[in-house]
N, C-alpha and C positions, 0 to 999 in steps of 0.2 A: 909690748912688749921686747916677745924674740927678736924683731925687728931691730932694735933698739941695740941689742946686746950681740947681736949677731950677725950687721953687715958695718960696712965701710963706709958713717958719715962725717959729716962733715958737724965743723960746731955749732953750725944755723939750722940743723936738722937734728940735731944731738935735743938744740935746744927748743924747738918745736915738738918735737914728739916727747917730751918731758910733760910736756904742759899741758900737752895732749892727754897722758897716761895719768896725772895726778887730777887733772879734771875728772876724769871721767870716773877712778875711784872718789872723788869725793864725791858724784853722784851715787855710785854705785853705796856711799856708808850713809850717804841723806837718806836712800829709800830704807834703812834700817839691815842692808847685807851688809856680807861679810863681818862683820863684829867679833864673830870667834876664828873669823881666819885670816890669817893675815901673813898669810903667801902672798900676796900681791904685792901690801906694802911692804913687805924683805925686800922686792926684787927692786921696789920703783928705788926705795932704800940704798940698796946696793949698789943701784946705777948713779941717786945723784954723789951717795960720798966718792964714787970712780972720781967723779967728773964735778967734784964738790966746785971749784972753781969759776968754771961755766954756770952753774946752777946757784949760784948763793943768792941773788936778787929772788931766782924763784920760790927757791928756800924761806925768806922772808916773807916773799909775800905769800905766800902758804902760809906760814906761822903767826899771821896776826898779833905782832907782839905789843903792838897794845890796846888792844883789844881782851874783854871778858870773853872765854872760851863760848859761854852761851850767845855769846854773837858771833861768832866765827864760820866758819867753814866745817863741816864735819871732818875733814882731813885733819885739822887746825894742832889736835892734840897729840898725834901722829907724828909731824912736820916737830914740832917743841920737843918732843924727846928724844928725837934722832937730836937733835944739837944739843943734848945735854948730856 
């Protein structure tokens, strides 16, 4: 995440790194970790908002709007919340 925030990256690199970061956070949350500490999510969310147009498809993918939460990713509630 620090690399994403502190290095000049092209859009392709930002897109790829964001997918890796969200996927990693999803794994972390799926293991029952991080449920009380939102620092990681807050940093990801800040970067998603900063580059919103670049990441809109990634946001929509992880939001899983057509699915019930119990059938979604662990990170889905966070992604849905950021859009409200």
